[in-house]
N, C-alpha and C positions, 0 to 999 in steps of 0.2 A: 184586773186581768181579763182580757177579751180573747176568747177561744173560738177560732174558726172550727165549727163542730159539724162537719160532714165527712167523717173519716171513711165512710163507705165509697165516697167519691173523691178521695184524696183532698177534701176541703175545696173542691172546685166551686167557683162563685156562681150563684144564681141570684135571682131577684130577692128571694127571702133572706139569704145570707147578707146581701148588701144592706137590706133594711135593718136587720138585727145589729150589724156592726155599726152602721151609721147612728142608730139610736143609742148604742152603748157609748159611742164617742160624744154624743150630745150630753149624755148623763155625766160622763167624765168631766166635760167642760163646765157643767153647771154646779157640780157638787164641790164646795170649797174644802171639804175634807179629803178629797182625792187630788193628789199632786202629780201623779205620773201614770200613764197607761202602758201596758205591755200587751202586745198582740202575738199569739202563738197559735199552733194548729193542734187539733186532736188527732191521735193516732200516729202513723208513721210519716206523714207529710205535713209540711207547713201550708202549701197551697199549690195546686196544680194548674192554677189559672182559671180561665172562664170554663163554665160547664158547657162543653161542646154539644152534649146530648140535648141540653135545654135549648141551645142556639139552633140546633138542627130541627127542633120542634117549633121554631118560631118564637121562642121565649127570650126576653131580654135578661141580661145579667145585672141591669141597673135596678135600683129600688123603685118599685112602681109608685111610691108616695113621695120619694125624694131623689129623683134622677140627678139632680144637681150635685149630689154627693159623689157621683162618679163610681168607677169600678170598685166593688167590695165595700161601698159606703165610706171609702177612705181617701182615694187618690185625688179628689177635688174638694175634700172636706177638711178645711183648716180647723184645728183645735188649738187652744192657747196652751194646754198642758203638753209636756214632752211625751213622745211616743217611742217605745223601744220595741223593735221586732225581735222576738225570740224564735229564731229559725230552727225548728226542731227536726226538720226533714226537707225533702226537695221543695224548692220554691221557684218554679219556672214560669215564664211568661208573666201573667198577672200576679203570680206570687212574688216574683222579683219586684214588680211595680209597687206592690204593697210595702215591701222592704224599703224601696227608694222614697216612699212617702213618709216613712218614719224618721225620727231624729237620730236614733242610734240603732245598732243591731248587734246581736249575739248570734252566732251561727254554730250549729253542730258540725263536728269534724266529719260526720258522715252525710252531710247535706250538700246541696249544690244550688247555685243561682243560674240564671240564664234567660235570654230573650230569644227564643227559637221561632218567633213569629214568621220571619222571612222564609223559613223552611216549609211553611204551611200556606204561603201565599198571602200572608197578613203582615201587619205592622204592629209594633209595640205602642199601641195608641192610648194606653192607660197611664201615660207618664214616662214610659221607658225612654222614648226618643227625646223627651224634654229634660229629664232629670239625670240620666246616666252620664251625659257629657259634662254636666256640672259637678258631678260627684267623683269622677275619676278623670285622668287625662283624656282629652277628646279623641286622640287616635286610638287609644286603648278601647274607649267606648265604641268607636266605629267598628273596630274588629269584632267586639262582642255582639253588636247589633247586626252587622252585615253578614257575618258568618253564622250566627245563631248557635254557636258552640257554647256548651255549658261552662260555668265559672266555678272552679274548685274553691273550697273554703280558704285555703292558704293563699290562693291567688287573690281572692276577694279581700283578705286582710292586707296583703301587700299593696293592693291598689287603694286601700282606705275606704272600701265599700262597706266593710263591717268593722266593728270596734274590737271584737274578740272572737276567737274560735274556742269552743269548749267541747268536752266529751258529751255525748248525747244526753246522759242523765243530768248534766250540769248546766244545760242551756237556760232553762227557766230559773234555777237558783242564781246563776250569774246575772241574768237580766234583773232579777229582784235585787241583787246586791247593788247594781248600778242605780236602780230606781230608788232604793233607800238612801243612797248618797245624795241623789238629786232632791229627794223629798225632805232631807235634813236642812236644806237651804231655804232662804227667804222666798215664799211663794210668789210674791209680787215681782221680785227681781228675776226669778226664773222665767215667768211668763213674759215679762218685758224683754228679756234677753232673747227668747225664742221669737217673739214678734219682730224685733229689729232685724235679727238674722234672716227671717223669712222674707222680709220686704227690702232687703238691702240692695236688690237690683231694680227696684221699681223706678228709680230715677237715673239709671245708667251708672256712671262712674262714681267711685267713692269720693271723688273731689266735687261732686255736684252739691251745691248749697242746700237743695231741698232735702236730700237724705240726711245731711247734718242737722237741718232744722228738726226733722222727725226724730232723729237720734237724741238731740238735746232736749226736745220736749219730753221724751220718755225719761231721760236722766233727771230732769228737773222734777217731774212728777214722783219719781222714786225717792229723790232726796227729801221730799216733803212727808214721807210716810213714817209711821212709828217704827217700822222694822229697820229703816235706815238709821234711826237713832239707837235702836236696840243692838244692832251689830257691833258698832264701835264700843258701846257701853259694856256689852258682854266680854269683848276682847280685853278691855281695860281692867275689868273685874275678874278676869281669868275664869269665866264660867261659860257654859253652853248658852247660846242665845235662845230666847223664848219668843218665837215668831208669832205674831197675831194676824198676819195677812192684812194689815191695815197701816 
């Protein structure tokens, strides 16, 4: 569980927060006992975006030690484990861009998303312009980006931008429920599945031979694992599989 913990600033992102979150993501990736990460916010907000007071003072919102991680230490920081956004409150601007960088999302019925940057003379440069048109219909994304209007939870669900709308007190428990379902699966198969999905556009069309070579190489590697033998064996023996991650 990774908590954006600047409630007094509605969890607005500064350099220190970017460093802390990016470091936590590295720990998630490196620890074989951790299978899924959940990102949520402390207090009444998920994330209000960049810390504008820090920007006005000439400070960067990027990690001073790892600027390559991007905004909030998340948006340019690929990790092999699945990430779930537990959107407990407003997630505007960069907050929405954190959600877009996650693999799944649960949102509070009292929260909202949105990319209002154009209303402030800015652009959604932390992945909003790149990811939103891929995650919802392009014309719908254009409306959200070019008007800057907020996106209500039910609208986000209808567009497929989130997986579930929950009551405020149920957001983290629902995210944990999804995480537990993922963590019950074979870890190498989960990370390989995420990796293939993440790189599916690297070679253009899904008819491109290179993407099939990459897909088949991962498939062959998975088929050689002990877990790939354990899954069918457990099914045949009518018992729960015992994954070893090998």
